[in-house]
FILUM-621580 format. One record per atom (N, C-alpha, C): residue number from 1; atom name; y, z, x. Coordinates in steps of 0.2 Angstrom, whole numbers, always signed. Each point is the difference from the previous one (the first is absolute). Layout:
N
> k,a,c2,c3,c1
> NUM,CA,Y,Z,X;
...
REM end
This chain:
153
> k,a,c2,c3,c1
> 1,N,+48,-188,-197;
> 1,CA,-1,+2,+7;
> 1,C,-6,+5,+0;
> 2,N,-5,-2,+4;
> 2,CA,-6,+4,+1;
> 2,C,+1,+6,+4;
> 3,N,-3,+6,-2;
> 3,CA,+0,+6,+3;
> 3,C,-5,+1,+5;
> 4,N,+1,+3,+6;
> 4,CA,-5,+1,+5;
> 4,C,-5,+5,-3;
> 5,N,-6,-2,+1;
> 5,CA,-5,+5,-3;
> 5,C,-1,+7,+5;
> 6,N,+1,+5,-3;
> 6,CA,+0,+7,+3;
> 6,C,-7,+1,+4;
> 7,N,-5,-3,-3;
> 7,CA,-7,+1,+3;
> 7,C,+0,-2,+7;
> 8,N,+3,-6,+2;
> 8,CA,+0,-2,+7;
> 8,C,+4,+4,+4;
> 9,N,+5,+4,-2;
> 9,CA,+4,+4,+4;
> 9,C,-5,+7,+2;
> 10,N,-3,+2,-5;
> 10,CA,-4,+6,+2;
> 10,C,-6,-2,+5;
> 11,N,-2,-6,+0;
> 11,CA,-5,-2,+5;
> 11,C,+2,+1,+7;
> 12,N,+6,+1,+2;
> 12,CA,+2,+1,+6;
> 12,C,+1,+7,+2;
> 13,N,-1,+5,-5;
> 13,CA,+0,+7,+2;
> 13,C,-5,+2,+4;
> 14,N,-6,-2,-1;
> 14,CA,-6,+2,+5;
> 14,C,+2,-2,+7;
> 15,N,+2,-6,+1;
> 15,CA,+2,-3,+6;
> 15,C,+5,+4,+4;
> 16,N,+5,+2,-4;
> 16,CA,+6,+4,+3;
> 16,C,-3,+7,+2;
> 17,N,-5,+3,-4;
> 17,CA,-3,+6,+2;
> 17,C,-4,+0,+7;
> 18,N,-3,-6,+0;
> 18,CA,-4,-1,+7;
> 18,C,+4,-1,+6;
> 19,N,+6,-3,-1;
> 19,CA,+5,-1,+5;
> 19,C,+3,+6,+2;
> 20,N,+2,+4,-5;
> 20,CA,+3,+7,+1;
> 20,C,-5,+4,+4;
> 21,N,-6,+0,-2;
> 21,CA,-5,+5,+4;
> 21,C,-1,-3,+7;
> 22,N,+0,-6,+1;
> 22,CA,-1,-3,+7;
> 22,C,+6,+2,+4;
> 23,N,+6,-1,-3;
> 23,CA,+6,+2,+4;
> 23,C,+1,+7,+2;
> 24,N,-2,+5,-5;
> 24,CA,+0,+7,+1;
> 24,C,-5,+2,+5;
> 25,N,-6,-3,+1;
> 25,CA,-5,+1,+5;
> 25,C,+3,-2,+7;
> 26,N,+3,-6,+0;
> 26,CA,+2,-3,+6;
> 26,C,+5,+5,+3;
> 27,N,+5,+3,-4;
> 27,CA,+5,+5,+3;
> 27,C,-3,+6,+2;
> 28,N,-6,+2,-3;
> 28,CA,-2,+7,+1;
> 28,C,-8,-1,+3;
> 29,N,-1,+0,+6;
> 29,CA,-7,-1,+3;
> 29,C,-5,+5,-3;
> 30,N,-6,-2,-1;
> 30,CA,-5,+5,-2;
> 30,C,-1,+5,+6;
> 31,N,-1,+6,-2;
> 31,CA,-2,+5,+5;
> 31,C,-5,+5,-2;
> 32,N,-4,+3,+5;
> 32,CA,-5,+5,-2;
> 32,C,+3,+6,+5;
> 33,N,-1,+6,-3;
> 33,CA,+2,+6,+3;
> 33,C,-6,+5,+0;
> 34,N,-2,+1,+6;
> 34,CA,-6,+4,+0;
> 34,C,+1,+7,+3;
> 35,N,-3,+6,-3;
> 35,CA,+2,+6,+3;
> 35,C,-6,+3,+4;
> 36,N,+0,-1,+7;
> 36,CA,-5,+2,+4;
> 36,C,+1,+8,+2;
> 37,N,-4,+3,+3;
> 37,CA,+0,+7,+2;
> 37,C,+7,+2,+4;
> 38,N,+1,-5,+5;
> 38,CA,+6,+2,+4;
> 38,C,+6,-5,-1;
> 39,N,-1,-5,-4;
> 39,CA,+6,-5,+0;
> 39,C,-1,-4,-7;
> 40,N,+6,-3,-2;
> 40,CA,+0,-4,-5;
> 40,C,+0,-7,+3;
> 41,N,-4,-5,-3;
> 41,CA,-1,-6,+3;
> 41,C,+2,-5,-5;
> 42,N,+5,-4,+2;
> 42,CA,+3,-5,-5;
> 42,C,-2,-7,+2;
> 43,N,-3,-4,-4;
> 43,CA,-2,-7,+1;
> 43,C,+4,-5,-4;
> 44,N,+4,-5,+3;
> 44,CA,+4,-4,-4;
> 44,C,-2,-7,+1;
> 45,N,-1,-5,-5;
> 45,CA,-1,-7,+1;
> 45,C,+6,-3,+1;
> 46,N,+2,-3,+6;
> 46,CA,+6,-4,+1;
> 46,C,-2,-7,+3;
> 47,N,-4,-4,-4;
> 47,CA,-1,-7,+3;
> 47,C,+6,-4,+1;
> 48,N,+0,-4,+6;
> 48,CA,+5,-4,+2;
> 48,C,+5,+3,+4;
> 49,N,+0,+7,+1;
> 49,CA,+5,+3,+4;
> 49,C,-3,+2,+7;
> 50,N,+4,-1,+5;
> 50,CA,-2,+2,+7;
> 50,C,+2,+7,+1;
> 51,N,-3,+4,+5;
> 51,CA,+2,+7,+1;
> 51,C,+7,+1,+2;
> 52,N,+3,-4,+3;
> 52,CA,+7,+0,+2;
> 52,C,+5,+0,-6;
> 53,N,-3,-3,-6;
> 53,CA,+4,+0,-6;
> 53,C,+0,+5,-5;
> 54,N,-4,+5,+2;
> 54,CA,-2,+6,-4;
> 54,C,+3,+6,+3;
> 55,N,+3,+4,-5;
> 55,CA,+3,+7,+2;
> 55,C,-3,+5,-4;
> 56,N,-2,+6,+3;
> 56,CA,-2,+6,-4;
> 56,C,+4,+5,+2;
> 57,N,+3,+4,-5;
> 57,CA,+4,+6,+2;
> 57,C,-3,+6,-4;
> 58,N,+1,+6,+3;
> 58,CA,-2,+6,-3;
> 58,C,+6,+5,+0;
> 59,N,+1,+3,-6;
> 59,CA,+5,+5,-1;
> 59,C,-2,+5,-5;
> 60,N,-1,+6,+3;
> 60,CA,-3,+5,-4;
> 60,C,-7,-2,-3;
> 61,N,-1,+0,-6;
> 61,CA,-6,-2,-3;
> 61,C,+0,-7,-2;
> 62,N,+5,-4,+1;
> 62,CA,+1,-7,-2;
> 62,C,-2,-5,+5;
> 63,N,-4,-5,-1;
> 63,CA,-2,-5,+4;
> 63,C,+3,-7,-3;
> 64,N,+3,-4,+4;
> 64,CA,+3,-6,-2;
> 64,C,-3,-6,+4;
> 65,N,-2,-5,-3;
> 65,CA,-2,-6,+3;
> 65,C,+4,-6,-1;
> 66,N,+3,-3,+5;
> 66,CA,+4,-6,-2;
> 66,C,-2,-6,+5;
> 67,N,-1,-6,-3;
> 67,CA,-2,-6,+4;
> 67,C,+5,-5,-2;
> 68,N,+2,-4,+5;
> 68,CA,+5,-6,-1;
> 68,C,-2,-6,+4;
> 69,N,-1,-5,-3;
> 69,CA,-2,-6,+4;
> 69,C,+3,-6,-2;
> 70,N,+1,-5,+4;
> 70,CA,+3,-7,-1;
> 70,C,-4,-5,+3;
> 71,N,-2,-5,-3;
> 71,CA,-4,-5,+3;
> 71,C,+3,-7,-2;
> 72,N,-1,-5,+5;
> 72,CA,+2,-6,-1;
> 72,C,-5,-5,+3;
> 73,N,-1,-5,-4;
> 73,CA,-6,-5,+2;
> 73,C,+3,-7,-2;
> 74,N,-2,-4,+5;
> 74,CA,+2,-7,-1;
> 74,C,-5,-5,+2;
> 75,N,-2,-5,-4;
> 75,CA,-5,-5,+1;
> 75,C,+3,-7,-1;
> 76,N,-2,-4,+5;
> 76,CA,+2,-7,-1;
> 76,C,-7,-4,+0;
> 77,N,-1,-5,-5;
> 77,CA,-6,-4,+0;
> 77,C,+2,-6,-4;
> 78,N,-1,-6,+3;
> 78,CA,+0,-6,-4;
> 78,C,+7,-2,-3;
> 79,N,+5,+2,+3;
> 79,CA,+7,-1,-3;
> 79,C,+2,+6,-4;
> 80,N,-4,+4,-2;
> 80,CA,+2,+6,-4;
> 80,C,+1,+6,+4;
> 81,N,+5,+4,-3;
> 81,CA,+2,+6,+4;
> 81,C,-1,+6,-5;
> 82,N,-3,+5,+2;
> 82,CA,-1,+6,-4;
> 82,C,+3,+6,+3;
> 83,N,+4,+3,-2;
> 83,CA,+3,+6,+3;
> 83,C,+0,+6,-5;
> 84,N,-3,+5,+1;
> 84,CA,-1,+6,-4;
> 84,C,+3,+6,+3;
> 85,N,+3,+5,-3;
> 85,CA,+3,+6,+2;
> 85,C,-3,+5,-4;
> 86,N,-2,+6,+3;
> 86,CA,-2,+6,-4;
> 86,C,+3,+6,+3;
> 87,N,+2,+4,-5;
> 87,CA,+3,+7,+2;
> 87,C,-3,+5,-4;
> 88,N,-2,+6,+2;
> 88,CA,-3,+5,-4;
> 88,C,+2,+7,+3;
> 89,N,+1,+4,-5;
> 89,CA,+2,+7,+1;
> 89,C,-5,+4,-4;
> 90,N,-3,+5,+2;
> 90,CA,-4,+5,-4;
> 90,C,+2,+7,+2;
> 91,N,-1,+4,-4;
> 91,CA,+2,+7,+1;
> 91,C,-4,+5,-4;
> 92,N,-2,+5,+2;
> 92,CA,-3,+5,-4;
> 92,C,+1,+7,+3;
> 93,N,+2,+5,-4;
> 93,CA,+1,+7,+1;
> 93,C,-5,+4,-3;
> 94,N,-3,+5,+4;
> 94,CA,-4,+5,-3;
> 94,C,+1,+7,+2;
> 95,N,-1,+4,-5;
> 95,CA,+1,+8,+2;
> 95,C,-7,+2,+1;
> 96,N,-1,+3,+6;
> 96,CA,-6,+3,+1;
> 96,C,-1,+7,-3;
> 97,N,-7,+2,-1;
> 97,CA,-1,+6,-3;
> 97,C,+2,+6,+4;
> 98,N,+0,+0,+7;
> 98,CA,+2,+5,+4;
> 98,C,+4,-2,+6;
> 99,N,+2,+5,+4;
> 99,CA,+4,-1,+6;
> 99,C,-4,-4,+5;
> 100,N,+4,-4,+4;
> 100,CA,-4,-3,+6;
> 100,C,+5,+0,+6;
> 101,N,-3,-1,+6;
> 101,CA,+3,+0,+6;
> 101,C,+2,-7,+2;
> 102,N,+6,-2,-1;
> 102,CA,+3,-7,+1;
> 102,C,-1,-2,+8;
> 103,N,+1,+5,+4;
> 103,CA,-1,-2,+7;
> 103,C,-7,-2,+2;
> 104,N,-5,+2,-3;
> 104,CA,-7,-1,+1;
> 104,C,-3,-6,-4;
> 105,N,+4,-3,-4;
> 105,CA,-2,-5,-4;
> 105,C,-1,-6,+4;
> 106,N,-6,-4,-2;
> 106,CA,-1,-6,+3;
> 106,C,-2,-6,-5;
> 107,N,+2,-6,+2;
> 107,CA,-1,-6,-4;
> 107,C,-3,-6,+4;
> 108,N,-4,-3,-3;
> 108,CA,-3,-6,+3;
> 108,C,-1,-6,-5;
> 109,N,+0,-6,+2;
> 109,CA,+0,-6,-5;
> 109,C,-5,-5,+3;
> 110,N,-5,-2,-5;
> 110,CA,-5,-5,+2;
> 110,C,-1,-4,-6;
> 111,N,+1,-7,+1;
> 111,CA,-2,-5,-5;
> 111,C,+4,+2,-7;
> 112,N,+6,+2,+1;
> 112,CA,+4,+1,-6;
> 112,C,-1,+6,-4;
> 113,N,-4,+5,+3;
> 113,CA,-1,+6,-2;
> 113,C,+3,+6,+4;
> 114,N,+4,+4,-3;
> 114,CA,+4,+5,+4;
> 114,C,-4,+7,-2;
> 115,N,-1,+3,+6;
> 115,CA,-3,+7,-1;
> 115,C,+4,+5,+4;
> 116,N,+2,+5,-4;
> 116,CA,+5,+5,+2;
> 116,C,-4,+7,-1;
> 117,N,+0,+3,+6;
> 117,CA,-3,+7,+0;
> 117,C,+5,+5,+1;
> 118,N,+1,+5,-5;
> 118,CA,+5,+5,+0;
> 118,C,-3,+7,+0;
> 119,N,+0,+3,+6;
> 119,CA,-3,+6,+1;
> 119,C,+3,+6,-4;
> 120,N,-4,+4,-4;
> 120,CA,+3,+5,-4;
> 120,C,+2,+6,+5;
> 121,N,+5,+4,-3;
> 121,CA,+2,+6,+3;
> 121,C,-1,+5,-5;
> 122,N,-1,+6,+3;
> 122,CA,-1,+6,-5;
> 122,C,+7,+1,-3;
> 123,N,+0,+1,-7;
> 123,CA,+6,+2,-3;
> 123,C,+2,+7,+3;
> 124,N,+7,+1,+0;
> 124,CA,+2,+6,+2;
> 124,C,-2,+6,-5;
> 125,N,-2,+6,+3;
> 125,CA,-2,+5,-5;
> 125,C,+6,+3,-4;
> 126,N,-2,+2,-5;
> 126,CA,+5,+3,-4;
> 126,C,+2,+7,+3;
> 127,N,+6,+1,+1;
> 127,CA,+3,+6,+4;
> 127,C,+3,+4,-5;
> 128,N,-2,+6,+0;
> 128,CA,+3,+5,-5;
> 128,C,+6,+3,+4;
> 129,N,+6,+1,-3;
> 129,CA,+6,+3,+3;
> 129,C,+1,+7,-3;
> 130,N,+0,+5,+5;
> 130,CA,+0,+7,-2;
> 130,C,+7,+1,-3;
> 131,N,+1,+4,-5;
> 131,CA,+6,+2,-3;
> 131,C,+2,+7,+3;
> 132,N,+6,+0,+3;
> 132,CA,+3,+7,+2;
> 132,C,+3,+4,-6;
> 133,N,+0,+6,+1;
> 133,CA,+3,+4,-5;
> 133,C,+7,+2,+3;
> 134,N,+5,-2,-3;
> 134,CA,+7,+1,+2;
> 134,C,+2,+7,-1;
> 135,N,+6,+2,+1;
> 135,CA,+3,+7,-1;
> 135,C,+0,+1,-8;
> 136,N,-1,+6,-2;
> 136,CA,+0,+1,-7;
> 136,C,+6,-2,-3;
> 137,N,+0,-3,-6;
> 137,CA,+5,-3,-4;
> 137,C,+3,-6,+3;
> 138,N,-3,-3,+5;
> 138,CA,+3,-7,+3;
> 138,C,-2,-5,-5;
> 139,N,+5,-5,-2;
> 139,CA,-1,-5,-4;
> 139,C,-3,-6,+4;
> 140,N,-3,-5,-3;
> 140,CA,-3,-6,+4;
> 140,C,+5,-3,+5;
> 141,N,+6,+0,-2;
> 141,CA,+5,-4,+5;
> 141,C,+2,+5,+6;
> 142,N,-2,+6,+0;
> 142,CA,+1,+5,+5;
> 142,C,+6,+4,-2;
> 143,N,+3,-1,-5;
> 143,CA,+6,+5,-2;
> 143,C,-3,+6,-4;
> 144,N,+3,+6,+1;
> 144,CA,-2,+6,-3;
> 144,C,+5,+1,-6;
> 145,N,-2,+5,-4;
> 145,CA,+5,+1,-6;
> 145,C,+6,+3,+3;
> 146,N,+0,+4,+5;
> 146,CA,+6,+2,+3;
> 146,C,+5,-5,+3;
> 147,N,-3,-6,+2;
> 147,CA,+4,-5,+3;
> 147,C,+4,-3,-6;
> 148,N,-4,-1,-6;
> 148,CA,+3,-4,-5;
> 148,C,+6,+5,-4;
> 149,N,-1,+6,+0;
> 149,CA,+5,+4,-2;
> 149,C,+6,+1,+4;
> 150,N,-1,-1,+7;
> 150,CA,+6,+0,+4;
> 150,C,+4,-6,-1;
> 151,N,-3,-6,-1;
> 151,CA,+3,-6,-1;
> 151,C,+4,+0,-7;
> 152,N,-3,+3,-5;
> 152,CA,+4,+0,-6;
> 152,C,+6,+5,+0;
> 153,N,+0,+5,+4;
> 153,CA,+6,+4,+0;
> 153,C,+6,-2,+3;
REM end
């Protein structure tokens, strides 16, 4: 009985790597995030998707892009029939460097390129909380030494 040569199996490894890279890119669209003076600008390449198939959500400093499309095509010619179906979902989530105003965010899409403008908001200033001085001998919980001795008796 002849053995399968191992060299032939390792020749498929680079092909599998190429396929894995392609599939991972297909599921996560490439994006650019630019930090302008007054806003963060996100640009995502979403070829093949229509604006109605794309959803952008903002929550805190997180921005999420989701796109879902389904296409069907049928061609008949010379007695042959060709029918193809395509379905695709892509998603990407990014954490922005600073806070934004979700109500003022705007998005537009042209020729498969999504542009999202997220206006920055000033971070809330650090607020110092003054500490009061309580009655002398008062513990952090508000009980005094005299209260504890009454309970013990």
